[in-house]
C-alpha positions as protocol buffer text, in pm:
chain_id: "A"
residue {
  index: 1
  type: UNK
  ca { x: -2651 y: -391 z: 1041 }
}
residue {
  index: 2
  type: UNK
  ca { x: -2376 y: -467 z: 1293 }
}
residue {
  index: 3
  type: UNK
  ca { x: -2314 y: -269 z: 1609 }
}
residue {
  index: 4
  type: UNK
  ca { x: -1961 y: -191 z: 1491 }
}
residue {
  index: 5
  type: UNK
  ca { x: -2096 y: -25 z: 1176 }
}
residue {
  index: 6
  type: UNK
  ca { x: -2373 y: 166 z: 1351 }
}
residue {
  index: 7
  type: UNK
  ca { x: -2129 y: 295 z: 1614 }
}
residue {
  index: 8
  type: UNK
  ca { x: -1928 y: 460 z: 1336 }
}
residue {
  index: 9
  type: UNK
  ca { x: -2204 y: 557 z: 1093 }
}
residue {
  index: 10
  type: UNK
  ca { x: -2469 y: 676 z: 1337 }
}
residue {
  index: 11
  type: UNK
  ca { x: -2321 y: 1004 z: 1457 }
}
residue {
  index: 12
  type: UNK
  ca { x: -2513 y: 1242 z: 1681 }
}
residue {
  index: 13
  type: UNK
  ca { x: -2645 y: 1427 z: 1377 }
}
residue {
  index: 14
  type: UNK
  ca { x: -2751 y: 1101 z: 1213 }
}
residue {
  index: 15
  type: UNK
  ca { x: -2928 y: 981 z: 1526 }
}
residue {
  index: 16
  type: UNK
  ca { x: -3108 y: 1315 z: 1555 }
}
residue {
  index: 17
  type: UNK
  ca { x: -3230 y: 1283 z: 1197 }
}
residue {
  index: 18
  type: UNK
  ca { x: -3345 y: 924 z: 1262 }
}
residue {
  index: 19
  type: UNK
  ca { x: -3545 y: 1049 z: 1559 }
}
residue {
  index: 20
  type: UNK
  ca { x: -3695 y: 1326 z: 1349 }
}
residue {
  index: 21
  type: UNK
  ca { x: -3791 y: 1084 z: 1071 }
}
residue {
  index: 22
  type: UNK
  ca { x: -3922 y: 813 z: 1306 }
}
residue {
  index: 23
  type: UNK
  ca { x: -3667 y: 537 z: 1244 }
}
residue {
  index: 24
  type: UNK
  ca { x: -3452 y: 576 z: 1555 }
}
residue {
  index: 25
  type: UNK
  ca { x: -3642 y: 318 z: 1761 }
}
residue {
  index: 26
  type: UNK
  ca { x: -3579 y: 42 z: 1506 }
}
residue {
  index: 27
  type: UNK
  ca { x: -3203 y: 100 z: 1524 }
}
residue {
  index: 28
  type: UNK
  ca { x: -3169 y: 169 z: 1897 }
}
residue {
  index: 29
  type: UNK
  ca { x: -3135 y: -204 z: 1973 }
}
residue {
  index: 30
  type: UNK
  ca { x: -2798 y: -205 z: 1796 }
}
residue {
  index: 31
  type: UNK
  ca { x: -2654 y: 2 z: 2081 }
}
residue {
  index: 32
  type: UNK
  ca { x: -2708 y: -292 z: 2316 }
}
residue {
  index: 33
  type: UNK
  ca { x: -2581 y: -571 z: 2090 }
}
residue {
  index: 34
  type: UNK
  ca { x: -2303 y: -770 z: 2261 }
}
residue {
  index: 35
  type: UNK
  ca { x: -2158 y: -903 z: 1936 }
}
residue {
  index: 36
  type: UNK
  ca { x: -2007 y: -612 z: 1746 }
}
residue {
  index: 37
  type: UNK
  ca { x: -1954 y: -826 z: 1432 }
}
residue {
  index: 38
  type: UNK
  ca { x: -1640 y: -641 z: 1328 }
}
residue {
  index: 39
  type: UNK
  ca { x: -1450 y: -945 z: 1196 }
}
residue {
  index: 40
  type: UNK
  ca { x: -1493 y: -1084 z: 846 }
}
residue {
  index: 41
  type: UNK
  ca { x: -1643 y: -1431 z: 818 }
}
residue {
  index: 42
  type: UNK
  ca { x: -1623 y: -1690 z: 543 }
}
residue {
  index: 43
  type: UNK
  ca { x: -1928 y: -1532 z: 380 }
}
residue {
  index: 44
  type: UNK
  ca { x: -1760 y: -1194 z: 342 }
}
residue {
  index: 45
  type: UNK
  ca { x: -1428 y: -1351 z: 238 }
}
residue {
  index: 46
  type: UNK
  ca { x: -1593 y: -1547 z: -43 }
}
residue {
  index: 47
  type: UNK
  ca { x: -1783 y: -1241 z: -166 }
}
residue {
  index: 48
  type: UNK
  ca { x: -1469 y: -1026 z: -164 }
}
residue {
  index: 49
  type: UNK
  ca { x: -1269 y: -1293 z: -350 }
}
residue {
  index: 50
  type: UNK
  ca { x: -1525 y: -1298 z: -633 }
}
residue {
  index: 51
  type: UNK
  ca { x: -1514 y: -924 z: -698 }
}
residue {
  index: 52
  type: UNK
  ca { x: -1312 y: -768 z: -983 }
}
residue {
  index: 53
  type: UNK
  ca { x: -1358 y: -413 z: -860 }
}
residue {
  index: 54
  type: UNK
  ca { x: -1497 y: -190 z: -588 }
}
residue {
  index: 55
  type: UNK
  ca { x: -1567 y: 175 z: -508 }
}
residue {
  index: 56
  type: UNK
  ca { x: -1334 y: 344 z: -262 }
}
residue {
  index: 57
  type: UNK
  ca { x: -1387 y: 673 z: -79 }
}
residue {
  index: 58
  type: UNK
  ca { x: -1134 y: 888 z: 104 }
}
residue {
  index: 59
  type: UNK
  ca { x: -1159 y: 1237 z: 253 }
}
residue {
  index: 60
  type: UNK
  ca { x: -929 y: 1529 z: 173 }
}
residue {
  index: 61
  type: UNK
  ca { x: -768 y: 1766 z: 424 }
}
residue {
  index: 62
  type: UNK
  ca { x: -1033 y: 2024 z: 326 }
}
residue {
  index: 63
  type: UNK
  ca { x: -1313 y: 1781 z: 410 }
}
residue {
  index: 64
  type: UNK
  ca { x: -1418 y: 1687 z: 57 }
}
residue {
  index: 65
  type: UNK
  ca { x: -1491 y: 1319 z: -16 }
}
residue {
  index: 66
  type: UNK
  ca { x: -1327 y: 1154 z: -315 }
}
residue {
  index: 67
  type: UNK
  ca { x: -1467 y: 835 z: -467 }
}
residue {
  index: 68
  type: UNK
  ca { x: -1293 y: 624 z: -726 }
}
residue {
  index: 69
  type: UNK
  ca { x: -1333 y: 280 z: -880 }
}
residue {
  index: 70
  type: UNK
  ca { x: -1057 y: 28 z: -819 }
}
residue {
  index: 71
  type: UNK
  ca { x: -1046 y: -261 z: -1065 }
}
residue {
  index: 72
  type: UNK
  ca { x: -837 y: -568 z: -1139 }
}
residue {
  index: 73
  type: UNK
  ca { x: -871 y: -941 z: -1191 }
}
residue {
  index: 74
  type: UNK
  ca { x: -1123 y: -1117 z: -966 }
}
residue {
  index: 75
  type: UNK
  ca { x: -970 y: -1172 z: -625 }
}
residue {
  index: 76
  type: UNK
  ca { x: -717 y: -888 z: -641 }
}
residue {
  index: 77
  type: UNK
  ca { x: -864 y: -751 z: -317 }
}
residue {
  index: 78
  type: UNK
  ca { x: -744 y: -1012 z: -69 }
}
residue {
  index: 79
  type: UNK
  ca { x: -856 y: -1107 z: 279 }
}
residue {
  index: 80
  type: UNK
  ca { x: -531 y: -1132 z: 477 }
}
residue {
  index: 81
  type: UNK
  ca { x: -709 y: -1222 z: 800 }
}
residue {
  index: 82
  type: UNK
  ca { x: -1044 y: -1160 z: 971 }
}
residue {
  index: 83
  type: UNK
  ca { x: -956 y: -795 z: 1033 }
}
residue {
  index: 84
  type: UNK
  ca { x: -732 y: -712 z: 737 }
}
residue {
  index: 85
  type: UNK
  ca { x: -769 y: -659 z: 362 }
}
residue {
  index: 86
  type: UNK
  ca { x: -495 y: -583 z: 114 }
}
residue {
  index: 87
  type: UNK
  ca { x: -451 y: -504 z: -251 }
}
residue {
  index: 88
  type: UNK
  ca { x: -179 y: -396 z: -491 }
}
residue {
  index: 89
  type: UNK
  ca { x: -205 y: -31 z: -593 }
}
residue {
  index: 90
  type: UNK
  ca { x: -151 y: -18 z: -970 }
}
residue {
  index: 91
  type: UNK
  ca { x: -2 y: 287 z: -1137 }
}
residue {
  index: 92
  type: UNK
  ca { x: -279 y: 499 z: -1289 }
}
residue {
  index: 93
  type: UNK
  ca { x: -308 y: 861 z: -1401 }
}
residue {
  index: 94
  type: UNK
  ca { x: -47 y: 986 z: -1151 }
}
residue {
  index: 95
  type: UNK
  ca { x: -288 y: 1222 z: -973 }
}
residue {
  index: 96
  type: UNK
  ca { x: -241 y: 1044 z: -636 }
}
residue {
  index: 97
  type: UNK
  ca { x: -559 y: 1189 z: -489 }
}
residue {
  index: 98
  type: UNK
  ca { x: -645 y: 886 z: -275 }
}
residue {
  index: 99
  type: UNK
  ca { x: -285 y: 841 z: -160 }
}
residue {
  index: 100
  type: UNK
  ca { x: -259 y: 1211 z: -76 }
}
residue {
  index: 101
  type: UNK
  ca { x: -587 y: 1207 z: 114 }
}
residue {
  index: 102
  type: UNK
  ca { x: -476 y: 905 z: 315 }
}
residue {
  index: 103
  type: UNK
  ca { x: -158 y: 1084 z: 418 }
}
residue {
  index: 104
  type: UNK
  ca { x: -374 y: 1318 z: 623 }
}
residue {
  index: 105
  type: UNK
  ca { x: -667 y: 1091 z: 710 }
}
residue {
  index: 106
  type: UNK
  ca { x: -628 y: 713 z: 705 }
}
residue {
  index: 107
  type: UNK
  ca { x: -1002 y: 643 z: 702 }
}
residue {
  index: 108
  type: UNK
  ca { x: -1150 y: 468 z: 399 }
}
residue {
  index: 109
  type: UNK
  ca { x: -1490 y: 341 z: 290 }
}
residue {
  index: 110
  type: UNK
  ca { x: -1534 y: 60 z: 39 }
}
residue {
  index: 111
  type: UNK
  ca { x: -1845 y: -53 z: -144 }
}
residue {
  index: 112
  type: UNK
  ca { x: -1834 y: -389 z: -318 }
}
residue {
  index: 113
  type: UNK
  ca { x: -2110 y: -461 z: -567 }
}
residue {
  index: 114
  type: UNK
  ca { x: -2258 y: -780 z: -711 }
}
residue {
  index: 115
  type: UNK
  ca { x: -2499 y: -628 z: -960 }
}
residue {
  index: 116
  type: UNK
  ca { x: -2612 y: -958 z: -1109 }
}
residue {
  index: 117
  type: UNK
  ca { x: -2740 y: -1085 z: -772 }
}
residue {
  index: 118
  type: UNK
  ca { x: -2826 y: -741 z: -628 }
}
residue {
  index: 119
  type: UNK
  ca { x: -2585 y: -765 z: -335 }
}
residue {
  index: 120
  type: UNK
  ca { x: -2354 y: -504 z: -185 }
}
residue {
  index: 121
  type: UNK
  ca { x: -2106 y: -505 z: 100 }
}
residue {
  index: 122
  type: UNK
  ca { x: -1993 y: -184 z: 272 }
}
residue {
  index: 123
  type: UNK
  ca { x: -1665 y: -174 z: 463 }
}
residue {
  index: 124
  type: UNK
  ca { x: -1517 y: 96 z: 686 }
}
residue {
  index: 125
  type: UNK
  ca { x: -1149 y: 79 z: 770 }
}
residue {
  index: 126
  type: UNK
  ca { x: -814 y: 245 z: 816 }
}
residue {
  index: 127
  type: UNK
  ca { x: -539 y: 225 z: 555 }
}
residue {
  index: 128
  type: UNK
  ca { x: -168 y: 171 z: 588 }
}
residue {
  index: 129
  type: UNK
  ca { x: 34 y: 231 z: 271 }
}
residue {
  index: 130
  type: UNK
  ca { x: 327 y: -9 z: 228 }
}
residue {
  index: 131
  type: UNK
  ca { x: 606 y: 34 z: -25 }
}
residue {
  index: 132
  type: UNK
  ca { x: 808 y: -247 z: -182 }
}
residue {
  index: 133
  type: UNK
  ca { x: 1113 y: -131 z: 11 }
}
residue {
  index: 134
  type: UNK
  ca { x: 919 y: -175 z: 335 }
}
residue {
  index: 135
  type: UNK
  ca { x: 774 y: -520 z: 259 }
}
residue {
  index: 136
  type: UNK
  ca { x: 857 y: -675 z: -78 }
}
residue {
  index: 137
  type: UNK
  ca { x: 707 y: -1010 z: 27 }
}
residue {
  index: 138
  type: UNK
  ca { x: 369 y: -848 z: 91 }
}
residue {
  index: 139
  type: UNK
  ca { x: 365 y: -675 z: -247 }
}
residue {
  index: 140
  type: UNK
  ca { x: 460 y: -1002 z: -416 }
}
residue {
  index: 141
  type: UNK
  ca { x: 171 y: -1172 z: -237 }
}
residue {
  index: 142
  type: UNK
  ca { x: -79 y: -905 z: -341 }
}
residue {
  index: 143
  type: UNK
  ca { x: 31 y: -865 z: -703 }
}
residue {
  index: 144
  type: UNK
  ca { x: -207 y: -1065 z: -927 }
}
residue {
  index: 145
  type: UNK
  ca { x: -17 y: -1322 z: -1137 }
}
residue {
  index: 146
  type: UNK
  ca { x: -3 y: -1259 z: -1512 }
}
residue {
  index: 147
  type: UNK
  ca { x: -164 y: -916 z: -1473 }
}
residue {
  index: 148
  type: UNK
  ca { x: 31 y: -655 z: -1663 }
}
residue {
  index: 149
  type: UNK
  ca { x: 26 y: -349 z: -1440 }
}
residue {
  index: 150
  type: UNK
  ca { x: 296 y: -168 z: -1248 }
}
residue {
  index: 151
  type: UNK
  ca { x: 249 y: -195 z: -873 }
}
residue {
  index: 152
  type: UNK
  ca { x: 350 y: 117 z: -680 }
}
residue {
  index: 153
  type: UNK
  ca { x: 252 y: 19 z: -328 }
}
residue {
  index: 154
  type: UNK
  ca { x: 19 y: -194 z: -120 }
}
residue {
  index: 155
  type: UNK
  ca { x: -298 y: -80 z: 50 }
}
residue {
  index: 156
  type: UNK
  ca { x: -340 y: -263 z: 381 }
}
residue {
  index: 157
  type: UNK
  ca { x: -683 y: -199 z: 531 }
}
residue {
  index: 158
  type: UNK
  ca { x: -771 y: -270 z: 892 }
}
residue {
  index: 159
  type: UNK
  ca { x: -1143 y: -344 z: 894 }
}
residue {
  index: 160
  type: UNK
  ca { x: -1329 y: -141 z: 1155 }
}
residue {
  index: 161
  type: UNK
  ca { x: -1682 y: -240 z: 1049 }
}
residue {
  index: 162
  type: UNK
  ca { x: -1886 y: -381 z: 763 }
}
residue {
  index: 163
  type: UNK
  ca { x: -2249 y: -403 z: 663 }
}
residue {
  index: 164
  type: UNK
  ca { x: -2449 y: -597 z: 406 }
}
residue {
  index: 165
  type: UNK
  ca { x: -2684 y: -350 z: 241 }
}
residue {
  index: 166
  type: UNK
  ca { x: -3034 y: -434 z: 122 }
}
residue {
  index: 167
  type: UNK
  ca { x: -3084 y: -515 z: -251 }
}
residue {
  index: 168
  type: UNK
  ca { x: -3337 y: -236 z: -296 }
}
residue {
  index: 169
  type: UNK
  ca { x: -3276 y: -12 z: -599 }
}
residue {
  index: 170
  type: UNK
  ca { x: -2978 y: -216 z: -728 }
}
residue {
  index: 171
  type: UNK
  ca { x: -3034 y: -252 z: -1103 }
}
residue {
  index: 172
  type: UNK
  ca { x: -2915 y: -597 z: -1217 }
}
residue {
  index: 173
  type: UNK
  ca { x: -2620 y: -573 z: -1456 }
}
residue {
  index: 174
  type: UNK
  ca { x: -2418 y: -857 z: -1600 }
}
residue {
  index: 175
  type: UNK
  ca { x: -2056 y: -893 z: -1707 }
}
residue {
  index: 176
  type: UNK
  ca { x: -1955 y: -1053 z: -2035 }
}
residue {
  index: 177
  type: UNK
  ca { x: -1844 y: -1365 z: -1846 }
}
residue {
  index: 178
  type: UNK
  ca { x: -2177 y: -1390 z: -1662 }
}
residue {
  index: 179
  type: UNK
  ca { x: -2371 y: -1357 z: -1987 }
}
residue {
  index: 180
  type: UNK
  ca { x: -2151 y: -1618 z: -2154 }
}
residue {
  index: 181
  type: UNK
  ca { x: -2216 y: -1861 z: -1871 }
}
residue {
  index: 182
  type: UNK
  ca { x: -2591 y: -1802 z: -1892 }
}
residue {
  index: 183
  type: UNK
  ca { x: -2620 y: -1851 z: -2270 }
}
residue {
  index: 184
  type: UNK
  ca { x: -2380 y: -2146 z: -2301 }
}
residue {
  index: 185
  type: UNK
  ca { x: -2654 y: -2409 z: -2238 }
}
residue {
  index: 186
  type: UNK
  ca { x: -2864 y: -2243 z: -2510 }
}
residue {
  index: 187
  type: UNK
  ca { x: -2573 y: -2257 z: -2753 }
}
residue {
  index: 188
  type: UNK
  ca { x: -2519 y: -2624 z: -2675 }
}
residue {
  index: 189
  type: UNK
  ca { x: -2888 y: -2696 z: -2728 }
}
residue {
  index: 190
  type: UNK
  ca { x: -2887 y: -2502 z: -3055 }
}
residue {
  index: 191
  type: UNK
  ca { x: -2584 y: -2692 z: -3184 }
}
residue {
  index: 192
  type: UNK
  ca { x: -2750 y: -3024 z: -3100 }
}
residue {
  index: 193
  type: UNK
  ca { x: -3065 y: -2914 z: -3283 }
}
residue {
  index: 194
  type: UNK
  ca { x: -2860 y: -2819 z: -3590 }
}
residue {
  index: 195
  type: UNK
  ca { x: -2690 y: -3158 z: -3592 }
}
residue {
  index: 196
  type: UNK
  ca { x: -3024 y: -3335 z: -3561 }
}
residue {
  index: 197
  type: UNK
  ca { x: -3170 y: -3127 z: -3843 }
}
residue {
  index: 198
  type: UNK
  ca { x: -2873 y: -3208 z: -4064 }
}
residue {
  index: 199
  type: UNK
  ca { x: -2913 y: -3578 z: -3988 }
}
residue {
  index: 200
  type: UNK
  ca { x: -3281 y: -3572 z: -4076 }
}
residue {
  index: 201
  type: UNK
  ca { x: -3215 y: -3386 z: -4398 }
}
residue {
  index: 202
  type: UNK
  ca { x: -2955 y: -3642 z: -4495 }
}
residue {
  index: 203
  type: UNK
  ca { x: -3211 y: -3916 z: -4443 }
}
residue {
  index: 204
  type: UNK
  ca { x: -3007 y: -4089 z: -4178 }
}
residue {
  index: 205
  type: UNK
  ca { x: -3182 y: -4324 z: -3942 }
}
residue {
  index: 206
  type: UNK
  ca { x: -3179 y: -4247 z: -3571 }
}
residue {
  index: 207
  type: UNK
  ca { x: -2934 y: -4447 z: -3364 }
}
residue {
  index: 208
  type: UNK
  ca { x: -3095 y: -4743 z: -3186 }
}
């Protein structure tokens, strides 16, 4: 875990619970780390680019958290620079819960999952909502090409901290594309076996 993430996540109440449960000493070293690691590297950028969805949490004015799944074509969540993410906000069910929450509290938490390889990336940040009237070039940059969805605004997220979580308890799950890639060699092998069987049945001689 980075110092930037622990500074935000380890509140006084959290630290007190760590002390009570005996884990505080193992995390105390983070308080002295010189490198806060609050800027995205090539590793994070590549992982983010490969994702076709993520979980996003906001907090309402009454203090209740709200989590939703944001999906789109792979790469729709874009790394604009080492401290900034952005994505096009597609029109949905018109409830506007996340947008409403962010009007009162700009904090956001993202969780990006790679179920197949049991990896997850957690990101804490602050959101700025940008309309097309404010920056049409930005919305054009964030809108996925050939993706039929109406874009209402852009979410621009300033990254405050991130953390790679351990793979423990992540059940491997696979997308249709991942399964297709895995079984394609077997299909090729099966087709070759069928052709060879047909050749043998026809009494053809093997090629020299």
